[in-house]
C-alpha positions in Angstrom: 91.5 74.5 93.9 94.7 75.2 95.6 94.4 72.3 98.2 97.9 71.6 98.2 98.9 75.2 99.4 95.7 75.1 102.0 97.2 71.6 103.5 100.6 73.2 104.0 99.4 76.2 105.6 97.1 74.2 108.4 100.0 71.6 108.7 101.9 75.0 109.8 99.6 76.1 112.3 97.5 78.9 110.5 94.5 79.8 112.8 92.8 82.6 110.9 92.9 82.5 106.9 91.6 84.9 104.4 91.0 84.5 100.8 88.9 85.7 97.8 87.9 82.3 96.4 84.7 80.5 97.9 85.8 77.3 96.6 89.2 77.7 98.5 87.1 78.5 101.6 84.7 75.4 101.1 87.8 73.1 100.8 89.7 74.5 103.8 86.8 74.0 105.7 86.3 70.6 104.9 90.2 69.9 105.6 90.3 71.6 108.9 86.8 70.1 110.3 88.8 68.8 113.4 90.5 72.3 114.1 88.5 74.1 116.5 90.9 76.9 116.8 90.8 77.5 112.9 88.9 80.2 111.0 88.5 81.0 107.4 86.3 83.5 105.7 86.2 84.5 101.9 86.7 88.6 101.3 84.9 90.9 98.9 88.5 91.8 97.7 92.2 91.2 98.3 92.4 94.6 100.2 90.1 93.4 102.5 91.6 89.8 103.1 95.1 91.5 103.7 93.8 94.0 106.3 91.9 91.3 108.0 95.1 88.7 108.0 97.4 91.6 109.4 94.7 92.6 111.9 94.3 89.1 113.4 98.2 88.9 113.5 98.1 91.8 116.0 96.1 89.6 118.3 99.0 87.0 118.4 97.1 84.8 115.9 98.7 82.9 113.1 97.4 84.1 109.9 97.7 84.0 106.4 96.3 85.7 103.2 95.6 83.8 100.1 95.4 85.8 96.8 96.5 85.6 93.2 100.1 87.3 92.3 98.2 89.7 90.0 95.5 90.3 92.6 97.9 91.4 95.3 98.7 94.7 93.4 95.2 95.3 94.1 96.3 95.7 98.2 99.3 97.9 97.9 97.6 100.3 100.5 97.5 97.9 103.5 100.6 96.2 102.1 103.0 99.3 102.2 101.6 99.9 105.8 101.6 96.6 107.4 105.3 96.4 106.8 105.7 99.4 109.2 103.1 98.7 111.6 104.4 95.1 111.7 102.7 92.0 112.9 102.8 89.7 116.0 101.5 86.5 115.6 103.0 85.5 112.1 101.4 86.5 109.0 102.1 84.9 105.5 100.7 86.7 102.1 100.5 83.8 99.6 100.5 84.8 96.0 99.4 82.4 93.5 100.7 82.9 90.4 98.1 82.1 87.9 99.6 84.0 84.6 102.6 85.8 83.8 102.4 88.5 86.7 104.9 88.1 89.3 105.3 89.9 92.8 108.8 90.0 93.0 109.1 93.8 92.2 107.2 94.5 95.6 110.0 93.0 97.7 112.2 96.1 97.2 109.6 98.4 96.5 107.7 97.6 100.1 110.6 96.1 102.0 108.6 92.9 102.7 110.4 90.1 102.6 109.7 87.7 99.3 110.4 84.3 98.6 109.8 82.4 95.4 108.6 78.4 95.3 107.9 76.3 92.2 106.5 73.2 93.7 105.1 71.7 96.9 108.4 70.8 98.5 109.7 74.2 98.2 106.4 75.8 99.2 106.1 73.6 102.7 109.8 74.8 103.5 109.1 78.6 102.6 105.8 78.4 104.7 107.8 76.8 107.8 110.8 79.5 107.3 108.4 82.3 106.7 106.2 82.1 109.8 109.8 81.7 111.6 110.9 85.0 109.9 107.4 86.5 110.4 107.3 85.8 114.1 110.8 86.3 115.1 111.1 89.7 113.5 107.1 91.1 113.4 106.9 91.3 109.8 104.7 90.0 107.1 106.1 87.8 104.3 105.2 87.3 101.0 105.6 83.9 99.2 105.2 83.7 95.4 103.9 80.1 94.9 103.1 77.9 91.8 99.8 75.9 92.0 100.7 72.1 92.7 98.4 69.3 93.6 97.4 68.1 97.0 99.5 65.4 98.7 97.1 62.4 98.0 98.9 60.4 100.7 98.0 62.4 103.4 95.0 62.1 105.3 92.6 64.5 107.1 94.2 67.0 109.8 94.4 65.1 113.0 92.1 65.7 116.0 92.7 67.9 118.6 93.5 64.9 121.0 95.9 63.5 118.8 99.5 63.6 119.5 102.2 64.6 116.9 104.8 67.5 116.1 105.1 70.8 117.7 103.8 72.5 114.4 100.7 70.0 114.3 100.2 70.7 118.0 99.9 74.2 117.1 97.6 73.8 114.7 95.4 71.8 116.5 95.4 73.7 119.9 95.7 77.3 118.5 97.5 80.4 120.3 95.4 82.1 122.6 94.7 85.8 121.4 96.6 88.6 123.2 96.3 92.1 122.2 98.5 94.8 123.4 97.8 98.6 122.7 100.6 100.1 121.0 99.7 103.4 119.6 102.8 104.7 118.8 103.0 101.6 116.0 99.7 102.9 114.2 99.5 106.4 114.5 101.1 107.7 111.2 102.9 110.8 112.4 106.0 111.7 111.1 108.0 111.0 114.6 106.3 107.4 114.8 106.8 106.7 111.3 110.5 107.7 111.5 111.0 105.3 114.4 109.3 102.6 112.7 111.5 103.4 109.5 114.6 102.9 111.3 113.2 99.8 113.0 111.9 98.2 109.6 116.1 98.8 108.0 117.3 97.0 111.0 114.8 94.0 110.7 115.8 93.8 106.9 119.3 93.4 107.7 118.9 90.9 110.0 116.3 88.8 107.8 118.9 89.3 104.8 121.3 87.1 107.5 119.0 84.6 107.8 118.3 84.2 104.2 122.0 83.5 103.6 121.7 80.3 105.2 118.1 79.2 103.8 118.4 75.9 102.2 115.9 76.4 99.5 118.8 78.8 97.8 120.5 76.1 95.4 124.3 76.7 94.2 125.7 74.3 91.4 129.0 74.9 90.0 129.7 73.5 86.4 131.8 76.2 85.0 133.3 79.7 84.9 130.3 81.3 83.6 127.2 81.8 86.0 123.1 82.5 86.2 121.6 83.6 89.1 117.8 83.1 88.8 114.6 82.6 90.9 112.7 80.3 88.4 114.3 76.5 87.4 112.7 76.9 83.8 114.8 79.8 83.0 117.7 77.4 82.9 116.9 76.1 79.4 117.7 79.4 77.7 121.5 78.4 78.8 123.9 75.5 78.0 124.7 72.8 80.3 128.2 74.0 81.3 126.9 77.2 83.0 127.0 77.3 86.8 123.9 78.0 88.7 122.6 80.1 91.9 118.7 79.4 92.1 117.5 81.9 94.7 114.2 81.4 96.6 114.8 84.6 98.8 114.3 87.2 96.3 114.2 90.0 98.7 116.0 90.7 101.0 118.6 89.5 98.6 121.5 87.2 100.5 124.3 89.6 99.2 127.0 87.8 100.8 126.0 84.2 99.1 125.5 86.1 95.8 128.9 87.9 96.1 130.5 84.5 96.5 129.1 83.2 93.5 129.9 86.2 91.3 133.2 86.4 92.6 134.0 82.7 91.3 132.8 83.4 88.0 134.2 85.4 84.8 130.9 86.4 83.7 127.4 86.2 85.3 123.8 86.5 83.9 120.7 87.5 85.8 117.5 86.1 84.7 114.2 87.2 85.8 111.1 88.9 84.7 111.8 91.9 86.7 115.0 93.3 88.0 114.2 92.6 91.7 117.4 90.5 92.4 119.6 92.4 89.9 119.3 95.8 91.3 119.9 94.4 95.0 123.3 93.2 93.8 126.0 95.6 95.0 128.7 94.8 92.8 127.5 94.4 89.1 130.9 94.6 87.3 130.3 90.9 86.1 126.8 90.9 85.7 124.7 90.8 82.6 121.3 90.8 82.0 119.9 87.3 81.0 117.7 86.2 78.2 114.1 87.3 78.6 111.9 84.7 80.0 108.6 86.6 78.8 109.4 87.5 75.3 105.9 88.5 74.6 105.6 91.2 77.4 105.8 95.0 76.5 103.9 97.1 74.4 100.9 95.5 72.5 98.9 96.8 69.5 95.7 98.6 70.3 92.9 96.2 70.6 90.1 97.0 68.0 87.0 94.8 68.4 83.5 95.8 66.3 84.8 99.3 65.7 85.5 99.9 69.2 88.7 101.0 70.8 89.0 98.4 73.8 90.1 99.5 77.1 91.0 96.9 79.8 91.7 96.8 83.6 95.6 97.3 83.1 96.1 99.7 86.0 94.2 98.0 88.6 90.6 96.9 89.3 88.1 98.6 87.3 90.6 101.0 86.0 89.4 100.6 82.4 86.4 102.8 83.3 88.6 105.8 84.4 90.7 105.2 81.4 87.9 105.0 79.0 86.5 108.4 80.2 89.8 110.2 79.8 90.5 108.7 76.4 87.0 109.7 75.2 87.4 113.3 76.6 90.7 113.7 74.6 89.6 112.1 71.6 85.9 112.6 71.4 85.3 111.0 67.7 86.6 107.6 69.2 84.7 104.8 69.8 85.4 103.3 73.1 84.6 100.1 75.0 85.6 99.6 78.6 85.7 96.1 79.9 86.1 95.2 83.3 84.3 92.6 85.7 81.7 92.4 88.3 84.2 91.9 91.1 86.1 94.9 89.8 83.3 97.0 89.8 82.5 96.5 93.4 86.1 96.8 94.1 87.0 100.3 92.6 84.3 100.7 89.6 81.6 102.6 91.5 83.5 105.8 92.2 84.9 105.7 88.8 81.3 105.2 87.1 80.1 108.1 89.3 83.1 110.3 88.0 81.9 109.6 84.3 78.4 110.5 85.1 79.4 113.5 86.7 81.5 114.6 83.8 79.1 113.6 81.1 81.3 111.3 79.2 79.8 108.7 76.8 81.7 105.6 76.0 80.2 101.6 76.2 81.2 99.6 79.3 81.0 96.2 79.2 80.8 94.4 83.0 81.6 90.5 82.6 79.1 89.1 85.1 78.5 85.8 86.8 76.3 85.9 90.0 75.8 89.5 90.6 74.4 91.3 87.7 71.3 92.2 89.2 72.9 93.9 92.0 75.0 96.2 89.8 71.7 96.8 87.9 70.1 98.2 91.3 73.3 100.3 92.2 73.1 101.8 88.5 69.2 102.4 89.2 70.7 104.4 92.5 72.8 106.5 90.3 69.9 107.5 88.3 71.4 105.6 85.4 69.2 103.1 83.4 70.8 103.0 80.0 71.8 99.3 80.8 71.4 96.1 79.0 71.9 92.2 79.1 73.5 90.7 75.9 73.9 86.7 75.6 77.0 86.9 73.4 80.0 89.0 72.9 79.0 89.7 69.5 76.1 91.7 70.3 78.4 94.6 71.4 78.3 95.6 67.6 74.8 96.5 67.9 75.7 99.5 70.4 78.5 100.7 68.0 76.6 103.7 67.1 75.3 104.8 70.4 76.5 108.4 71.2 75.3 108.2 75.0 76.9 106.4 78.1 75.9 102.6 77.7 76.4 99.5 79.9 76.3 96.2 78.9 76.2 92.9 80.8 77.3 89.4 79.5 78.6 86.1 80.8 81.6 84.4 79.9 85.0 85.2 78.6 85.9 88.1 76.8 
């Protein structure tokens, strides 16, 4: 799983790797068997993985954090802080896009550099360039990547005694740890943060200049109507005569490259899921919003199953618990079913559930489980709550429709 991504990270000298998937960890350990300077581990959630990667980078180590694009939104606390504290050894945050969720809005929002890749070759270039940017300017870099296959022609990582490129040498021999105490970088006092904010703004403008020359940005001139996009598949909505500027560097936007392209056109469309690039364009007189590539995004009808109003984790891990509690308090007559997952419960669900108990709310909570059902049951027992049941099929939820008290259900599978 994601072996192609792991292979390229190893080739580029990652020394400490943190993710949230044990299958990825196992694959990495096998691939890095000959690299004594390499360490990887699986974290309990994305927030922990990102915090570990950033912390390891402070000790001058080259690090990487691998999460899903959706999962990165669960780590906004450390994400927003690490751009100010900065990094030392180079830190890449690789967000694999496994569904429609994209991380491009996080660039302008957090001021972290964001690059977008669609295949293995683009990812290889982005990793090399991302580490260059991260280490030169002391800032983490986000790379949004599409899953791709591992290069079958490549063999195992070279042994430490073998020769090779400087990047490969870095991967095999590692970089010695060095930690410099700089309290002014990490203390969250207004004076320190103000200075870090000015430093960050300066970094972003220098990185913008670097992005102007990045070879992963491609320009094709065909006519006087142009399209600016970050993804190739969006080109299918336009005719063959349109000029194209495909940008891998979403934030900070290379405004000179974009401005020159716009100046040569009569009209320009910007096609992206979120307006991350569009809002960075200084002069938008010629710019029109492109066709939406995600026509199904937007308000969805309410979900009702077996007489329950269904609430899912739309606002973050285990957010369905708080949402169900709020809905039930506002509309006591409504039958509410909150659906979350065992990992989400451990991430943010426990305080939400305690709040439900404290405020005497009554709804049904379905926890989709895999391996940790017994652990959660012990936690519920510790809360003094015992009204929980295991069901073998999702259809059994209907049996609890008439329940008047808070009920927790466990079920394996996909709901």
